[in-house]
N, C-alpha and C positions, 0 to 999 in steps of 0.2 A: 276122666274128668273136665269137665272146661266151666268152667265158674265165669256168670255176664249177671249182669244186670237184666232185668226182662221182665215185662209185665202178665202174669199171671191171670188163667179166664179158668173158672169151673165155669158146667152149668147144666141142669139135671131138669128132668122131666117132672114135675109134682104130682105125686098118686101113681104114678108108672104102674104098679106091681096089683095092684086094685085095679087097674083100667082091664092088665091080662085077666086078673081074673073075673071081669064083670065080660071084655068082649073081647076077645085074643086079635081074632081080626084084624078088628080097630085100632087095638093097642100098635099091633107091629105096623101097619099102615102109618100111624102119628109117627112113630120110631123112624120108618124109613122118610119122612117128610123133615123129623129132625136134624137125618143126617145127613140129609142132601141141599137140604138151607146152613145148616151152620159151616160142609163145606164150601162150598157157595159164595160165600160174606168175608167168610174166615177170608179166603183166599183172596178175597175183593178191598179187603182190607190191611192186607198186608203180614197176614200172621197166619200162626203156622198150628197145626190140631198135632201133640205130643203122644195125646193117650185115648182113645173110646174103649167108655166102661159103663154094659149095659143101658142107661138111660139118656147119658150123657157124655160129655167131651173134656176134657182138658187141653189147654190151646194158648198158645208162647205170642207175645208183640214184643216188639223193641220199640213199640211208643204207647202209654198209657191215651190218650187219644184216640189212637187207632183202635184200641181195645175197647173204650168204650163207647165210639162210634160204633163199631160192627155190636157192639151187646145192644144199643138202638136198634138197629137196622132188624136185629131178632128180634129183640120183642115184640116189634111192630108189623115184623109179618107174621110171626106165631099167634098175631092178632087177630090176625083174620080165618075164616073159615077154611079148613081145621084147625082150630084153632088149638095152641098148644101150652100149656100151663108151666111156663119156663121159671127156672131160678135160677139169680148167676150173681156172681161173688165174685172181684176185682181185687188183685192187691197184686206192686211191686215193689222189687227190690232184688236180690244178690238170689241164684240160682246153681246148682251143681246140675252139668247133662250128664248122663254116664248111656253107655250103649244102653241099657235094660233099664231108661226112665229119669226123673227127674226129680230134683231131691232138696231139703232147705227149710227153712221155718220159711221163711217166705210161700209155698206153695202148700205149705201145712194153711197159713193163714188164711189162704186164698180159699183155701177146701170147707176152713168153719165160715168164713164169711157165708158163702154158698149156701150151704148148712142152715144158717139162719135167716134163708133170704124166704119171701116169700112168691109165689107164681106170680107173673108179670111185673117183676120188680127186676133192681140195677144197685144191689149194696156195692160200694167199695170201700176200700183203706184208705188212710188220713193221707197217705204216699202216693196216690193215688190222686186224691183232691186234692191236695196241694201242685198236682202236677198239672193235671188239667184247669183249677182255677188259674196258673198265670198264662195260659194259652187260650182262657177266654172262651166263650159259647157254649161251655156246657154250665146248667142250673143242677143244683144240689138242694138236699136239705138235711139236714145235721140230726141224726139221730141219735148220738149221746154216744157215753163209753159204754162197755159192754166185758163181762169179762167171759172170754172164749176157753175151751179146755182146750188144757195143753199148753199155752197163751199164756206167759211169765205176768204180764203186765196188762191193764183192761185197753181194749181199742176199739182208737176213735171212727162210729160207722157213720157214711154217709148216704145216703139213694138219691140217685140218677133223678129228676124233672121232666120232665116231656111230655108234651102230652101223648096218652093210651097208654104211658106207663105207671105202673103203682106205685106209691109212693106207700112205702109200712107204716101201720100207726104204731099207737103204744104200746094196746091191749093185744098185736101181731105178732109183737118182739116180746114181752112181757112172760119169763119163764122157759122160752123154745130154750134160751141159753148165757143165761145169765145177766138180766140187765141190770146196771149199774145208774146208779141215784146223779145226779147234778153232784159236781164235789168245788166247792165253793172253797178258797183260802182266807181269811182278814190277815192281810198286813201289817205292820206296824203302824200306826199313823204318825206322821212324820212330824216329832216338835219344832216348829219354825223359829219357835225362841233361841234355839241355838243353846240353851242353857237346861243341863243337867239334871240340875234342880225340879225344873218342871217336867222332865219324864214321866214322872205319875201319874198326872191328868192325860196325858195324851196313850201313855200304858194303859190307863182305866179305861180309857177310850175304848182300844183293842178289845180287850177282855170282856167288858160290859156286850161288845157288837156278838162278840164270839158268843156267845151264853144266850144271846137272844136268839141267835138264829139259830144254835144248835135243836129249839122244836118244831122245827118247820118242817113239815112231813114232806119226803124225797130229795130231801139235800141233806149232804154230806159234806159239814161245816171239819176243816182240820184241826188239830188238835193246838191250846196254846204256846205250849213245848216248841210245835212245828210251823207257829205262823211266827215265833218269837227270834228261831231261828236265821230268820232272815234281814234281823233288825239291821239296821244304819250297811246294808252290805245292799250291792246290785241282785235285781232280780230280774231272771229271762224266763218273760212269760214261757213260751212257747215250750222251755225243758219241763216248766210247772206242768205244762199241758200233757206234753210225752213223758215224762219221768213218773211226776205222780199220779197222773189219771183228774189235773186238777181243769175244772170248767170253764171257772170264774173265778175273779180275781176281787178284790176290797181293799181301795188303798186310799187313803185320806191324808191329810196332815191340819195342826192345831196351831193357832197363834192368841197369843195374851196377854190385853193391851191394859192392865189398871183391873178393873174388873171386869172389864170388854173382851171376849175371846169367839173365836172366828175358827169355825171347822166349815172344813168341805174331804168332802167321801165324792167317790167316783167307782163305777163296777166297769173290767173290762171279760172282754171275752177274751179268756188265754188263750185260746186257738190262734188267732188273729190280729190280737192288739187292737180289736175295735170297743172304744167307748159306749155302753148301752145307757148310759148315764151320771150324773155327776149333779152335787147339787152343795148348796154352799148357807149355813146357817150362823147367824150371828144373833147370841144370848148374853143375860149379866149374869157376873158369876158369883149368885147369892150363898149358894151352896156346892163347893165344886160336884160332891156324888148326886147333887139328885141335876148336874148337871147332864154329866153321865150317861144317867142315868134317859135317861129325857131325848139324850143324844142317840144312843141306840137303840131305845126305843123307834125313834124315827127312820132310821137306814133301816132295822128291818124291820117294822111296817112297807116299810117299800121295797124293802124284796121280796118280803112273801105277799104281798098285790102283786107282784111279777112273776114268781115262781110259780106262786099258787093259781094264778090264770094261764099261764102257759101247762100248767100241767092238767087242766082241765079241755087243755084245746088242741092241748099239741097231737101233733102229726093227722091233726082235719085236713078236707079238703079246702079249699076256699072259692067263693063263690060262684058257680059257675066254672072252676078250674078241676082237671085233676090233677094235679101240682101241690104239693105238699108246701108248708107256710107256717113256724110259731110265730111270726113276725106282720104289723097293720102296716100299710101301705106307710103313713108315717114311719114309721121302724125303717122301711127298705128306706126311704126318702132321707133319713139322716144318715145309713150308710152308706149313699151313694155320694151324700155330700163329707162326711169323713175323709172317704175313699178319694175325693176328689181336691179334697185341703191339703192332705196327706204327702200326694204325690209320688208315693209309691211306684216303684216299676209296675206295668201297667195299670194303673190305677184309672185309665180313662175309659178302658172298657170294663173294669171293675166296679167304677162308678155306674159306668150306662147300665150295665144289668140289673144292680140297685132300682134305678129309677124305671128304671122298664116296665120291673114287679112292681113298682109302689102305681103306677099307672093300669095297669095291669087289673089290680085291687079297686082300686080308684081313682078312673076317670078324671072326676072331678078337683080332685090334689093341684092344681096348677104351678105350683112352686116346682111338683115332679116334672112338669111336664116342658116348662124353660130351664129346667137343670137339666134335662134330656136330650133337649137342643141344644142345647152348647157342647155336653157332650159329640153329639154330631159334627158340630161346628169346629171342634179340636181334634176330631178326628181326621176331618179335612186337612187343616191345617198340618198336622204333624207325619199326615199318606200315610194313616191308617187305613182309608178308602177314598175311593177315585173320587175328584172334587166334585162331582155329576151326581154323586151318590147322594156323601153329605150335604150338599146344598139340599137338594130335596127332601131329604129325613130331615133336617134342619129344620127347614121351613117348616113340613106340615105340623111339627110338633111346638113351632110358636104360633102357629094360628090355633091352637087348638089352645095352647096357653091364654094368648089371649081372649081367643071368645072369654074365657072363662075371667078372664081379672087383666083388664087391659093394660093397667095403670102400674101395676110392680115394676119395683127397680129391675125384678133379672129380668124379665120380659123386654123391657127399654134397653135394657142393654143388650139383648141378648139379635133383637131387631138390627141392631146398629153394628155388631158385629157381623151378623149374616151381609149387609152392605158392603163393609168395610172389603170382608174376605169372598164373597161372590157372585155379587152383582156389580163391586168396583165402582157405586152410586156413591159416592163418599156425601153427595149431595142430601141423600136419601139419610145415609145416618147421623149428617148434623143435624137433622131435621126430626131423627127419634131422640135424639140429645139434648134437645134444647126444650125450657118449660112451655112453648107455644103448643107444642106437639101434646103435652099433658099437665093441662093448665088445674088440674083437680089435684095433683100430686106437685107441688112442686121441690117436697123434702126427698122427692126421690135423684134429686141434684148433684144432691148431697153423699150419697150411699157408694159404696166404693167398687163395685162393677161398672158404676157410671162413670165413673173418674178416671175408669181405668181403660177402659170404654176411648172417651175425649181423648185418653193422651194417647194408644192407637190410632186412632182416627188423626192425630193432631202428626205424629210421628209419618205417616204414612203422604201426608199433606208437606214433611220434611218441617212445619213448624215449630222443633226442636224444645226450642226456651217453655215454649205451652204443654207440649207433651213432659217434659220432665214434671211442670208444676201439677198438674194432674197426677200423676202416676207417684210424686212425693206425698200430696194429699192424700191419696187412694191407700201411700203404701203406709203414711200417720195412720187411719181408720186400719189398716189388718198387716202391722207392723211385719208375721208372720209368713205373708203369706207368696210363697213362692213365683205365683206367677205374673206377680206385679215384682216383683225384685229383677227376671230377667228381663220383663217390657221396661223396667227403667235401665237395664244393663246395655240390652241394644241402643236405649235410647243414647247414652253417654257417648257406645259408639260410633251410631252417626252422626251423633256428635262434636264427633272429633277431642275428643274425652278420650282417647284409650286409657290412661291412666286408670281414672275412674271407671271407666268400665271395668277393668282387673280387679280393684278394687270387692263391686261389685260383686261379680262372679267367683273370687276368693271366699270373701263373705259367705256366700253358697253353697259351694264345694268345699268351706269345710264344716260348717255345719249341717249340713246334709248330703253326704260323698255318692248319695244314692241314688239324687235328682241329677239322671244323665242329661238331660237341655242345657243346664249350667255346666258342665263338663265340657260342650259339644262349642256351646258358643264361647267358651276358655280357650279351646284351639284355636279359632280367629282371631281373635282379639292378640293373644300372644304377637301371632304370624305380624298381623298387626301394629307393634310395638317389634318388630323385627327380632324377639326372639325364636328364630324359625325352627333350630333343632329342640328348643322345650315346646311348639305348635304342632311338632309329629309324634312328640312322645305324649299330649295330652287326647291326641286324634287315635291313639294306639290305644290308650287306656280306654278311652269312649268307645273302641272297637267292641276291645275286651270285657267292658262292664254289660255291654246292652246287649240286650236277647234275640236284636232282629240284625241278621247275613249281612242286611247294606250298611247299617250307621258304621259314621265315618271316613266309608271309601272316598266320595267330594275332598273333605277335608284332606285328607291323603294325598290322593290323586294334586290337589293341586298347589299344596306345597315342596311334594317333591320334584314336580314342576320347574317350580320357582325358584329350586337350590340343587336346579342341570342333575337330579336325578332321573332322570329322561328311563331309563330302563324299569325303576320301581314304579314311576308315574303311572307307566302304561302298561305295567303290571296289574296294578290297583286298579289305572281305567276299564282293562279288557275283567275284572273281577265284579263291579261294576254293574258293569251291560249285563256278563255273565247271569247275576244276583239276580239284579231286574226282573229277566226272562221269566226267573220262577216264583215273583213274588207278585202274580196278577191284580192285587189291588194297593198296589203298592205304581205312583206314575212318580218315572223314571227322570225326567226331560231335564228337569232344573238343577238335581244332583250332574247327570251327564255336560248338563251347559258349564257349568262351574269346571269338569273335571279338561272339558275343551280352551277355559279360559285361561286355567293353569298351564294350560300347552300353550298359547295363545293359536291355540286353531278358528279362529273368529267367526270364520264359514259355519263351522261346523261349532260352533258355543252360541250364534245365533238362529240356526234351525233348531238346536235344542227350545231357546226361548219363546219362539215362536209357537212350538208344538206347546210350552209350558201356557201358552197366553190362550190358545183354539183348545186348550182342555182346562184353564178355570181356574189353573195354581192358586189358592190362596194367596203363597208369597212375592206371587207378582205382586202386590200390591205395594210391598217395599223394596222395588228395583232400585229406583230413582231414592232410596233413602240408607239401602247399603252400602259401604263404600268399597268393597270389593270391586263391586263394578263400574269407580271412577274411567279407571281407564281407557273403558270402549265407550263412552259415551259420546265420545267426539265421531263416533259415526252416524252417518249418516240411518240407517240398519237399525239404530236405538231410535232415532227418533222417529220412528214409524215404526217400532214397538211399543213406546212411550206414548203413541200417541192412539195405537191400539185400546191400553188401558185404560186411559185419562177420558177417552169422548164418551165415558158414562159419569167421570164427577161435574 
């Protein structure tokens, strides 16, 4: 027996037995078409057919994304005449392969998921959902938790969302295989006074909310005992979601000062730590128990409104769309902003997907268009899209946003970033960031997105003190903003204050070790300070932590060459070239130029820098301010290069 990690796909033709009874020859024709299509598409998507069984198949894939793309191709082909009503279920995990078949819980669960599916749909487990969500490009709808036969714990099921793919409604699923109600846990509200004697007040708030929520139909509320088991303990929301089947977490805090009390509450989606809403209540404490009742009523009413509205609208189509969502355009916009702000791995694509869903639902939601424009801008900046594609898409979004609201700060800053990174027209960027361009809304000058854009503009112009001034003001307005902190660290390094840059990146790495851009910058700062061994270790750590196969290669090749580890430098450079060839969306010229710079291969370096200019890579606008290029500024080829960049400025 061989044990391996795999993605298991079951599919079958819904109602095939009835088809055979009604028209045997037609049913056989459909079965033959089904086998031909499944065989062909499985091979195309790197899958392996393990077993044919009557009117269905069991297939195995090494990659969840391949499995989902294969399932999408099948459903779209079977949606054409002669149509075949196919059900598909997908799960990932450990499987055992033997000479006579395939075994394991992963296989059983995939089979159960397929049986609860409906014709034309693709249902996936939470494991598959997490995998494809990290890789991006796949939209899903959360169907909730289900009690599957002979499966110990409730399973979180999602539906694939795409044009022509059916998304089950709640009524399609209830009664089929034990639909599970939404579950919520109310965590003990935290006593900010840190006075054990006043714990009774915060505990009372918690108990009253648990009691008030218990009468919401369709909502399962964990008991007081279960809730208070987490008092003063760290809570892993995903473990609550996976082990206890918890969908939502309500948490909050209480602070008393004299006769006044401030209570905060926030509702969190346990699966992905997304904050659905938060509120703050300010009251006077004349009667403690009356206040407890009042707060509990306010919070429970807010939850009731949300849950009962979702219950009525769940799994319904959005206007003109075949896909499902329980969320409004504003919900998707807020969720996108959350991902953008948190800067978790993969945040650009996750934010982009939510902004796209927002404008698909409501094309007049101008903040979503502006936010979507910035995701495309930074996809190009972070080398996740070719510069020409990123420029074209961000420009289209900016034009749409401007037509709806020309004076919004996010739109103004978006235009400035577009001109800084793509047109390299710093004069136009400056025009967008001055009050003359926006006389109707002078207040926009004080908004942190505009201040950050002004800082980047000053950095591109090597006006370092001015850049620091704008970025520090932006950071004061938004002190937790990782993007501003990163830009400020880059400015310190460009201005020659590597020690200050190191303090800034160390702060970021310590507080958010998963923010990989700070880790990469730390590698360059350490090298600048002469800490070459630590620089190599940091680039290695960045490479290990990043999902990108090309991450850290340019820095490693550069530092290996500069520390006379020529063999290692050449090996890494060769790997960089090889990996870049397999990444069609990646523009490799700047990274290759850094590798050649490290080896002092200046002709090859200038060849790559010129290619980077020709490709319009956004990073080239900061060539003059980046100290790594100081040693080549004496060359005539460098001056020619800079002229190409600056002629538009």
